[in-house]
Each structure stands twice: as structure tokens, then as C-alpha cells.
VEXTIGU-237463 format. One line per 10 residues: number of its first residue (from 0); for each residue x, y, z of C-alpha. Coordinates in steps of 0.1 Angstrom, whole numbers, plus 5000, padded with zeros to 4 digits. Last residue first. Layout:
<nodes>
NUM) X/Y/Z ~ ...
</nodes>
This chain:
<nodes>
622) 4508/5540/5072 ~ 4507/5576/5058 ~ 4480/5596/5077 ~ 4500/5627/5085 ~ 4501/5641/5120 ~ 4483/5675/5121 ~ 4500/5709/5118 ~ 4494/5713/5080 ~ 4520/5737/5068 ~ 4519/5774/5078
612) 4503/5807/5068 ~ 4478/5789/5046 ~ 4461/5803/5014 ~ 4466/5773/4991 ~ 4496/5789/4975 ~ 4510/5795/5009 ~ 4510/5758/5016 ~ 4529/5751/4984 ~ 4555/5778/4993 ~ 4559/5762/5028
602) 4564/5728/5011 ~ 4590/5740/4987 ~ 4609/5759/5013 ~ 4623/5729/5030 ~ 4643/5745/5059 ~ 4621/5731/5087 ~ 4600/5702/5073 ~ 4611/5672/5093 ~ 4584/5656/5115 ~ 4600/5636/5144
592) 4575/5649/5169 ~ 4546/5633/5149 ~ 4560/5597/5152 ~ 4569/5583/5118 ~ 4589/5602/5093 ~ 4587/5603/5055 ~ 4612/5628/5040 ~ 4600/5658/5020 ~ 4621/5667/4990 ~ 4647/5695/4992
582) 4677/5672/4992 ~ 4669/5641/4971 ~ 4685/5610/4987 ~ 4687/5576/4972 ~ 4699/5547/4993 ~ 4715/5518/4974 ~ 4717/5480/4971 ~ 4729/5459/4942 ~ 4721/5423/4937 ~ 4738/5392/4921
572) 4728/5370/4950 ~ 4764/5368/4965 ~ 4768/5405/4956 ~ 4741/5414/4981 ~ 4758/5394/5009 ~ 4791/5411/5000 ~ 4774/5444/5008 ~ 4758/5470/4986 ~ 4748/5502/5004 ~ 4760/5526/4977
562) 4749/5561/4986 ~ 4731/5581/4959 ~ 4724/5618/4957 ~ 4698/5633/4932 ~ 4696/5671/4932 ~ 4663/5690/4930 ~ 4664/5725/4916 ~ 4634/5720/4893 ~ 4655/5715/4862 ~ 4676/5691/4882
552) 4645/5669/4887 ~ 4642/5666/4849 ~ 4679/5659/4845 ~ 4678/5631/4871 ~ 4647/5617/4853 ~ 4663/5618/4819 ~ 4694/5600/4832 ~ 4674/5574/4850 ~ 4652/5566/4819 ~ 4683/5565/4797
542) 4701/5541/4820 ~ 4669/5519/4823 ~ 4666/5514/4785 ~ 4634/5495/4786 ~ 4633/5462/4767 ~ 4616/5466/4733 ~ 4580/5470/4723 ~ 4584/5507/4727 ~ 4560/5509/4757 ~ 4581/5520/4787
532) 4595/5551/4770 ~ 4560/5560/4758 ~ 4549/5567/4794 ~ 4513/5553/4796 ~ 4484/5577/4792 ~ 4470/5592/4824 ~ 4439/5576/4840 ~ 4410/5599/4834 ~ 4404/5630/4855 ~ 4379/5639/4882
522) 4376/5674/4898 ~ 4386/5681/4933 ~ 4367/5683/4966 ~ 4375/5650/4982 ~ 4410/5654/4994 ~ 4403/5687/5013 ~ 4379/5667/5036 ~ 4408/5648/5052 ~ 4411/5669/5083 ~ 4373/5667/5087
512) 4377/5630/5091 ~ 4396/5631/5123 ~ 4368/5626/5148 ~ 4356/5595/5129 ~ 4390/5579/5137 ~ 4410/5565/5108 ~ 4435/5594/5110 ~ 4444/5584/5146 ~ 4450/5547/5137 ~ 4468/5554/5104
502) 4494/5576/5121 ~ 4496/5554/5152 ~ 4508/5524/5132 ~ 4540/5542/5123 ~ 4548/5550/5159 ~ 4548/5580/5183 ~ 4514/5596/5179 ~ 4508/5609/5214 ~ 4524/5641/5202 ~ 4494/5647/5181
492) 4472/5655/5210 ~ 4435/5659/5202 ~ 4434/5632/5175 ~ 4458/5612/5195 ~ 4433/5609/5223 ~ 4407/5593/5200 ~ 4434/5569/5187 ~ 4443/5559/5223 ~ 4406/5551/5230 ~ 4403/5531/5197
482) 4434/5511/5206 ~ 4420/5505/5242 ~ 4386/5494/5227 ~ 4401/5467/5205 ~ 4404/5473/5167 ~ 4380/5450/5148 ~ 4396/5457/5115 ~ 4427/5480/5113 ~ 4455/5457/5104 ~ 4435/5440/5076
472) 4430/5473/5059 ~ 4468/5478/5058 ~ 4471/5444/5041 ~ 4451/5457/5012 ~ 4466/5492/5009 ~ 4499/5482/4994 ~ 4484/5460/4966 ~ 4461/5489/4957 ~ 4490/5513/4957 ~ 4510/5491/4934
462) 4480/5489/4910 ~ 4477/5527/4910 ~ 4514/5532/4903 ~ 4512/5507/4874 ~ 4482/5527/4860 ~ 4503/5559/4864 ~ 4531/5546/4842 ~ 4564/5563/4852 ~ 4557/5549/4887 ~ 4549/5563/4921
452) 4529/5548/4950 ~ 4508/5558/4980 ~ 4488/5543/5008 ~ 4456/5552/5027 ~ 4431/5544/5054 ~ 4398/5561/5064 ~ 4370/5552/5088 ~ 4391/5526/5106 ~ 4369/5497/5118 ~ 4359/5490/5154
442) 4323/5499/5148 ~ 4313/5501/5112 ~ 4308/5535/5095 ~ 4292/5519/5064 ~ 4311/5544/5042 ~ 4343/5528/5053 ~ 4366/5549/5031 ~ 4397/5537/5013 ~ 4425/5560/5000 ~ 4452/5556/4973
432) 4475/5585/4967 ~ 4492/5586/4933 ~ 4524/5598/4919 ~ 4534/5603/4882 ~ 4568/5619/4876 ~ 4558/5655/4865 ~ 4586/5675/4881 ~ 4561/5700/4897 ~ 4542/5674/4918 ~ 4521/5644/4910
422) 4494/5638/4936 ~ 4468/5622/4913 ~ 4441/5609/4936 ~ 4426/5574/4940 ~ 4395/5564/4959 ~ 4384/5529/4971 ~ 4352/5521/4989 ~ 4356/5497/5018 ~ 4335/5466/5024 ~ 4366/5445/5028
412) 4360/5415/5005 ~ 4340/5431/4978 ~ 4359/5465/4978 ~ 4393/5449/4977 ~ 4384/5422/4952 ~ 4368/5447/4928 ~ 4397/5471/4929 ~ 4424/5444/4923 ~ 4404/5431/4893 ~ 4398/5466/4879
402) 4435/5476/4883 ~ 4449/5444/4867 ~ 4426/5443/4837 ~ 4443/5468/4815 ~ 4433/5503/4802 ~ 4421/5518/4834 ~ 4393/5544/4828 ~ 4371/5530/4855 ~ 4396/5541/4881 ~ 4386/5577/4875
392) 4415/5595/4892 ~ 4406/5623/4915 ~ 4425/5656/4910 ~ 4444/5668/4941 ~ 4431/5694/4967 ~ 4462/5710/4981 ~ 4463/5707/5019 ~ 4499/5720/5017 ~ 4512/5696/5044 ~ 4492/5666/5030
382) 4498/5671/4993 ~ 4535/5678/4998 ~ 4536/5647/5021 ~ 4521/5624/4995 ~ 4543/5638/4967 ~ 4574/5635/4988 ~ 4565/5599/4997 ~ 4561/5588/4961 ~ 4592/5608/4949 ~ 4615/5592/4975
372) 4600/5557/4967 ~ 4605/5563/4929 ~ 4641/5573/4935 ~ 4649/5540/4953 ~ 4634/5522/4924 ~ 4654/5541/4898 ~ 4686/5537/4918 ~ 4682/5499/4918 ~ 4675/5497/4881 ~ 4704/5520/4872
362) 4728/5499/4894 ~ 4717/5465/4881 ~ 4698/5436/4895 ~ 4679/5455/4921 ~ 4677/5465/4958 ~ 4662/5497/4972 ~ 4665/5523/5000 ~ 4649/5557/4993 ~ 4634/5563/5027 ~ 4646/5534/5050
352) 4642/5555/5082 ~ 4656/5588/5093 ~ 4655/5609/5125 ~ 4681/5636/5121 ~ 4710/5648/5143 ~ 4723/5615/5156 ~ 4754/5614/5178 ~ 4777/5583/5179 ~ 4779/5562/5211 ~ 4755/5535/5199
342) 4778/5523/5171 ~ 4766/5489/5161 ~ 4730/5492/5169 ~ 4731/5530/5165 ~ 4738/5525/5128 ~ 4702/5517/5124 ~ 4691/5542/5097 ~ 4722/5540/5074 ~ 4727/5570/5051 ~ 4715/5593/5078
332) 4736/5580/5106 ~ 4766/5580/5083 ~ 4761/5617/5075 ~ 4765/5621/5037 ~ 4797/5632/5020 ~ 4793/5639/4983 ~ 4813/5627/4952 ~ 4806/5645/4919 ~ 4786/5639/4888 ~ 4766/5671/4894
322) 4731/5656/4891 ~ 4742/5621/4899 ~ 4756/5634/4932 ~ 4776/5606/4947 ~ 4779/5591/4981 ~ 4808/5588/5005 ~ 4801/5582/5042 ~ 4804/5606/5071 ~ 4809/5605/5108 ~ 4800/5635/5129
312) 4815/5666/5145 ~ 4791/5696/5149 ~ 4807/5728/5137 ~ 4779/5736/5111 ~ 4754/5731/5138 ~ 4729/5703/5145 ~ 4706/5700/5175 ~ 4708/5665/5188 ~ 4684/5637/5181 ~ 4669/5612/5205
302) 4643/5635/5221 ~ 4641/5621/5257 ~ 4632/5654/5273 ~ 4623/5680/5248 ~ 4649/5707/5240 ~ 4656/5694/5205 ~ 4618/5694/5197 ~ 4616/5732/5200 ~ 4634/5737/5167 ~ 4610/5716/5146
292) 4631/5689/5131 ~ 4654/5697/5102 ~ 4648/5691/5065 ~ 4674/5675/5042 ~ 4687/5707/5028 ~ 4695/5719/5063 ~ 4718/5689/5067 ~ 4742/5705/5042 ~ 4760/5676/5025 ~ 4797/5675/5030
282) 4821/5679/5000 ~ 4838/5710/5015 ~ 4845/5693/5048 ~ 4856/5717/5076 ~ 4823/5736/5081 ~ 4803/5703/5078 ~ 4823/5690/5107 ~ 4846/5660/5109 ~ 4850/5622/5107 ~ 4857/5603/5075
272) 4868/5567/5078 ~ 4836/5546/5073 ~ 4845/5509/5066 ~ 4829/5495/5034 ~ 4803/5470/5024 ~ 4787/5464/5058 ~ 4778/5500/5068 ~ 4748/5499/5090 ~ 4711/5491/5087 ~ 4703/5500/5051
262) 4720/5470/5035 ~ 4701/5446/5057 ~ 4668/5464/5049 ~ 4674/5456/5012 ~ 4679/5419/5020 ~ 4645/5420/5039 ~ 4629/5437/5009 ~ 4642/5411/4985 ~ 4630/5383/5009 ~ 4595/5398/5009
252) 4595/5402/4971 ~ 4605/5366/4966 ~ 4578/5354/4989 ~ 4552/5377/4974 ~ 4560/5364/4939 ~ 4554/5328/4950 ~ 4524/5337/4972 ~ 4506/5354/4943 ~ 4488/5387/4937 ~ 4517/5407/4951
242) 4526/5423/4984 ~ 4559/5410/4998 ~ 4570/5423/5032 ~ 4605/5423/5047 ~ 4603/5424/5085 ~ 4630/5437/5108 ~ 4634/5416/5140 ~ 4645/5432/5173 ~ 4666/5411/5196 ~ 4695/5434/5190
232) 4733/5435/5186 ~ 4730/5428/5149 ~ 4695/5424/5135 ~ 4676/5393/5125 ~ 4654/5395/5094 ~ 4619/5382/5093 ~ 4605/5376/5058 ~ 4568/5383/5054 ~ 4543/5371/5028 ~ 4511/5386/5012
222) 4486/5365/4993 ~ 4459/5391/4987 ~ 4427/5399/5006 ~ 4445/5406/5039 ~ 4443/5383/5069 ~ 4479/5388/5081 ~ 4511/5377/5064 ~ 4520/5342/5053 ~ 4554/5335/5067 ~ 4588/5329/5052
212) 4618/5314/5070 ~ 4650/5322/5088 ~ 4659/5352/5065 ~ 4696/5361/5066 ~ 4699/5323/5066 ~ 4718/5303/5092 ~ 4695/5277/5108 ~ 4661/5280/5091 ~ 4676/5290/5057 ~ 4665/5317/5034
202) 4691/5340/5017 ~ 4710/5321/4991 ~ 4684/5293/4989 ~ 4657/5319/4979 ~ 4677/5334/4950 ~ 4693/5302/4935 ~ 4663/5292/4914 ~ 4660/5327/4898 ~ 4625/5326/4882 ~ 4609/5344/4911
192) 4639/5368/4914 ~ 4631/5379/4878 ~ 4658/5400/4861 ~ 4665/5435/4849 ~ 4635/5452/4864 ~ 4617/5483/4851 ~ 4594/5464/4828 ~ 4575/5477/4798 ~ 4593/5454/4774 ~ 4612/5425/4790
182) 4642/5419/4813 ~ 4650/5456/4815 ~ 4681/5470/4798 ~ 4712/5485/4816 ~ 4741/5505/4803 ~ 4758/5524/4831 ~ 4744/5551/4854 ~ 4769/5567/4878 ~ 4771/5547/4910 ~ 4804/5531/4900
172) 4820/5565/4903 ~ 4813/5562/4940 ~ 4845/5541/4944 ~ 4867/5571/4939 ~ 4852/5589/4969 ~ 4866/5564/4994 ~ 4852/5541/5021 ~ 4879/5518/5034 ~ 4877/5482/5023 ~ 4861/5457/5047
162) 4882/5428/5058 ~ 4862/5401/5077 ~ 4880/5369/5085 ~ 4884/5367/5123 ~ 4864/5397/5136 ~ 4836/5391/5112 ~ 4821/5423/5099 ~ 4818/5410/5063 ~ 4800/5379/5076 ~ 4805/5351/5051
152) 4772/5339/5035 ~ 4766/5303/5045 ~ 4744/5283/5021 ~ 4726/5251/5033 ~ 4726/5215/5022 ~ 4703/5191/5040 ~ 4707/5160/5060 ~ 4685/5137/5080 ~ 4689/5114/5110 ~ 4656/5112/5130
142) 4672/5131/5158 ~ 4707/5139/5147 ~ 4698/5163/5119 ~ 4728/5169/5098 ~ 4734/5204/5083 ~ 4759/5205/5055 ~ 4775/5239/5048 ~ 4782/5252/5013 ~ 4798/5286/5009 ~ 4780/5312/4988
132) 4807/5337/4978 ~ 4821/5312/4953 ~ 4820/5274/4958 ~ 4833/5249/4932 ~ 4859/5233/4955 ~ 4834/5235/4983 ~ 4811/5209/4967 ~ 4838/5182/4966 ~ 4847/5189/5003 ~ 4810/5188/5012
122) 4806/5153/4997 ~ 4834/5139/5019 ~ 4819/5156/5049 ~ 4785/5139/5041 ~ 4802/5105/5042 ~ 4819/5113/5075 ~ 4786/5126/5089 ~ 4769/5092/5082 ~ 4797/5073/5099 ~ 4795/5096/5129
112) 4758/5094/5132 ~ 4759/5056/5130 ~ 4787/5055/5156 ~ 4765/5074/5179 ~ 4760/5110/5189 ~ 4729/5113/5210 ~ 4716/5142/5231 ~ 4740/5167/5215 ~ 4761/5186/5240 ~ 4749/5220/5249
102) 4782/5240/5251 ~ 4771/5269/5229 ~ 4738/5271/5246 ~ 4752/5274/5281 ~ 4783/5295/5272 ~ 4768/5330/5279 ~ 4750/5320/5311 ~ 4725/5345/5324 ~ 4728/5369/5295 ~ 4728/5341/5269
92) 4695/5327/5285 ~ 4680/5362/5281 ~ 4691/5364/5245 ~ 4673/5331/5238 ~ 4642/5345/5254 ~ 4644/5376/5232 ~ 4655/5361/5199 ~ 4629/5333/5195 ~ 4636/5317/5161 ~ 4673/5325/5162
82) 4686/5334/5127 ~ 4709/5362/5138 ~ 4727/5339/5163 ~ 4732/5311/5138 ~ 4745/5336/5113 ~ 4771/5350/5137 ~ 4782/5315/5148 ~ 4787/5305/5111 ~ 4808/5336/5105 ~ 4828/5327/5135
72) 4833/5292/5120 ~ 4849/5308/5089 ~ 4841/5325/5056 ~ 4863/5350/5037 ~ 4886/5339/5009 ~ 4922/5332/5001 ~ 4932/5317/5034 ~ 4907/5289/5031 ~ 4881/5277/5057 ~ 4857/5250/5046
62) 4823/5259/5060 ~ 4817/5234/5071 ~ 4798/5204/5086 ~ 4772/5216/5111 ~ 4758/5187/5132 ~ 4725/5193/5148 ~ 4703/5183/5178 ~ 4721/5205/5204 ~ 4754/5214/5189 ~ 4779/5193/5171
52) 4804/5213/5150 ~ 4826/5200/5122 ~ 4852/5225/5109 ~ 4870/5216/5076 ~ 4903/5236/5073 ~ 4922/5242/5041 ~ 4959/5248/5049 ~ 4968/5245/5085 ~ 4990/5275/5088 ~ 4978/5284/5123
42) 4960/5257/5142 ~ 4922/5262/5145 ~ 4912/5265/5182 ~ 4889/5237/5193 ~ 4853/5241/5183 ~ 4825/5244/5208 ~ 4792/5225/5210 ~ 4805/5194/5228 ~ 4816/5173/5198 ~ 4838/5201/5184
32) 4859/5187/5155 ~ 4886/5205/5135 ~ 4896/5187/5104 ~ 4928/5198/5087 ~ 4927/5192/5050 ~ 4954/5180/5026 ~ 4948/5144/5036 ~ 4914/5141/5020 ~ 4885/5136/5044 ~ 4868/5102/5050
22) 4891/5082/5073 ~ 4898/5109/5098 ~ 4862/5119/5098 ~ 4852/5087/5115 ~ 4878/5091/5142 ~ 4868/5127/5149 ~ 4831/5117/5152 ~ 4838/5089/5177 ~ 4857/5112/5200 ~ 4886/5136/5199
12) 4895/5170/5185 ~ 4920/5184/5160 ~ 4923/5160/5131 ~ 4952/5162/5106 ~ 4942/5145/5074 ~ 4951/5109/5066 ~ 4977/5094/5043 ~ 4973/5056/5037 ~ 4967/5058/5000 ~ 4993/5084/4995
2) 5019/5063/5014 ~ 5015/5034/4990 ~ 5000/5000/5000
</nodes>
């Protein structure tokens, strides 16, 4: 027998599992085995390393650790932590005994398990040789004995193998639009995530996925899905929501929104390195252009934002002005809306959420969708704060069958009457406000609810708004007495409106309906004709569409700024992620005291045109 045939890998660890693996893994590997829930230390200079971890009722085989790529057992630990099914009670156990769950020895680890695991380990080694950014991990179920293949996405913030590049202005040049065609005529997407068989397996896994699993959402009239996303340093869970006419599409949309949220939390694609004041940084964005909070709010007890001055020191990230083709510095806590989870000591000057965040299959596609959200919300708030009476859209003039079918189903199954208004502002990109009214005045039902959407084709915007409003209706049926009581009190005291849900609860009260009367007095118009750029019979030129839209906004004094939020996790799925900022447009905020209108002249001028000395003082009704 030759030496090559008898060679065995180096094995770190002892027990029946270690012995079985010794005979199954090629000799160039070092096998590190943790039979009691914790891996031994990986020896330095070991070549490729195969970790095998036994914990509770699972064996985790992999990921193979190589010096030339990220991905290690600490990345696995990070993903296992984020994907916990019950984060709060599990976190409490961790607080009481940090090592208890990690050292929970499997209830049964027999020779049969070990032999089975050895066979699986041999298969994993073969798969790993073809792996890219999505590292294979085999998960063996010890109770009942089963196996499945999972995907581990390396953690870019991993203390062991993570290596983020420094943020720099040169990289923002990639944000400028490049050639990009849609997947089919009339579409604004470059690819279908529903048809991409690798999309869900990349991001959804019960043990280590960014999304643990998918859930059917609420009791709405359409098949909506949610995708829970675990957050760093928190037991909170962010929800991606998919609202489409089919569960398959809604599942993909929910995961896409969850992955988008991941990019918007905190910098995970680069390391922020710029710290300084607006006065000292010539490329820095003036926060006054973003809209400041009402001045008196900064003096209120518990208000989480500090008063900003030109000399205030803060952290910045590089974005790019598409309008000026120039790098721009954006406050890190504005570009990423949950930075406080990883850097809680840094000051925050503006309340911001996921306004303008988007994912897509190309950079122009992604920026366009982020821009549409900014435009949609600005149009809604411009209408609300100015109390301008918009034109009503005659939904009976829709050209296709989608809007009539959605409309009929909503009205038949909910008992609400649907209205639509054209809220398009000065730049002309179509925006709509969808509202539903309970004309039956049922007890426990919101009297009025609403949503908004924007799209270059107004009929597409209406359809999107109808899909958006349906699950909102389900949230506000049969509201308990204590919710109704709080909503009544919020009508009289807007400062009691402190969450997103509160905005629709208070504006759904009968006592608040006079505030909405200005919406119903306008003339009616037919559905606008489709944008010819989307109906050429050829795939849509997304670069040209974005370039023209940026130029159109610039003609009205509105600059488009983009921050690249793309992380290695996005790239693993072939995705891009951005935040789009348009200084001068109204930002959506939730909680009335977080309103940001100070310094945004457009909205005060619009209110003056309607004969008002100030903007609408009441909390907006956006859900």
C-alpha cells in the first residue's frame, strides 16, 4: 500500500466523530471537531480547514476555511445567532450563562451518526471546490437522521476573516448610470427573482439564513408574505413584506425587501473613515437641505436627536451626486438608519428610516426604484402639508385588467370604497394617493386608510398602491377598545402619535375625518396615458430613463444623491443596494414629533399657494 493511499488528514479534537472523519476527508485538509458544542482553536498555517460542530440536535459540517477567501466558524456563529427563532428568550439565556447554549452537547452521537457525517463531509469537500461567495454547509439532523445543504454567507464584519475596504470617493464613480436594459418590454426590472432558482436558497435557511423562513402575512385579501430579518446586537426583528397577487411572487419580494433592509442598517460593504464637521468638509451635504426637526423638539426630554450646527462633528460616508457627477459626503447615521445598533455612542441629528432604499439587478434599476420611493413619499407629504386638493383618478378608465380586478376584490372582501388621487408634483413623475373609506361606518373599523405609489406609468402606480393598501386594511379591522381610545386621544394630542401604526389609527377615527375633507373636493380625470418610454415594444433602457429623470429633477432645483449600500451578501445574490437622497424633497417620518419640514421651502410655498400661513399641523395619515 502506497503512502498516498494511507495518508490521513490532521484531526483536531477527539471522539467517535473525529475518528470517523479521519478516514473520510482528503489528507490535505485539517479537520477541527467540536463534539460538545464548541470548536477547538484552529491551528495556524493548517491549509484548508474543515470544521465540524455538534450542537444541540444538529451537526454543522463546514464551511471549509481557506486563506484566500472569507468564511469561517465565527461567520457561522454570527448567522446562527441572527437566525434564532425566538431572539428575546434566547438572548436572556445568553445573558444569564453566555456559554450554556454553545456547550449544549447533542443528546445522541452514535457511531451511526459519525459514519453518516463522514460520508457527508466527503461530499462537502467536493462541493466546496466549486464554491464562490456562497459557501456550502451540510446540516445533519441527529434526531431522525436527515441532512440538507445550506448556504453560508460570510459575515463582512467578522472579527476573524472580515476585511472591509475603506470608504473612498473614487468608488462612488460606479454609481453613475451604466448600460442596463430591463428583462422585458414595459418592465423596470433586469431579472426575475421568482425565476432565479438560487435566490431563495441564498438568503433563506432555518439555521443560518439572513431570513430564517417565510410566513403568510395577516388576513388581507391578497397572498402577502413576510420575511423576518435578525439584527446585529439586537433582539428586534425587521420584516420584509411582499405584496403581490401570488404567494410565489410575494415570497421573493419579501426576501428582497429584507435583504434591502440589511443593506440599510449599518455600513457592511465598506469601513467609514471620514469624521469631521460640515464647516471643515467642502464635499459634505448641508443637513438643512434634508429638512430639520421643529426647533423646540431638540429641547424636549428624551428626544433622541441632537441640535445640528455647522461645527458639529460626525461620521460621514461617501455618496455621489448624479446631478453634478461629483462625490458627496453624507452623514453615516442618515445613510444608514440603524447605525446605532453597532455604534450607539455616535450622535444622531436627524430621524431617518429606510426612505429611498432599494435593491435590484443593476445599478440603474436599483437607483430608479429608490428614487421612485422618494418621489412617492414627497408627493404624498406635499399634498398633506399644503392641503392641496388633488384631482381624483377615474379608476374605470384603466386600460388593462389588473386595476379593475384588484379594485373589485378589495371592495368586495373588505366593504371599503376605494378612491385614488393624482398627487404628481412639479417635476411630472406620476404619483398617486390611494385611500379607502368605510362608508358603512362600522364599529371597530378605521373610517379612512391610505397608501401611496409612484411609477412612470400611472396605472402601474395605482396597481402598486392597491396592493399596498390591502394588508393595511386587515391591520385595522375590529380594533380593540384600548386602541380606539388611544386613537381618539391622539386626534386631540398629536404628540401621542409615536409610531408608524399610530398615524393610520388616529386618522382612521371619525373625529379626524374633517382633516381629510380637502382630498374629496377636486375634479375627476381619466387615467394618464402610459409613458411611451416603457412601451416601445423593446426592453426598457433603464440608464436612459434614469438619466432623463435626474435631468428633469435638476431642472426644478432637485439634486439626486446616491449612497452605495451594497454588501458582500448582496453580491452573492447578484444584487445591488442603494439609498437615494433628494435634498429638498420631504422625508417620510413616523411619530409626529419627528416631523422634518424646517428648511424645506417647497412645502411652505405650496401651503402659501393654498392660502395657509403654515404647513398642516396635524400628523400625516401615511401608514
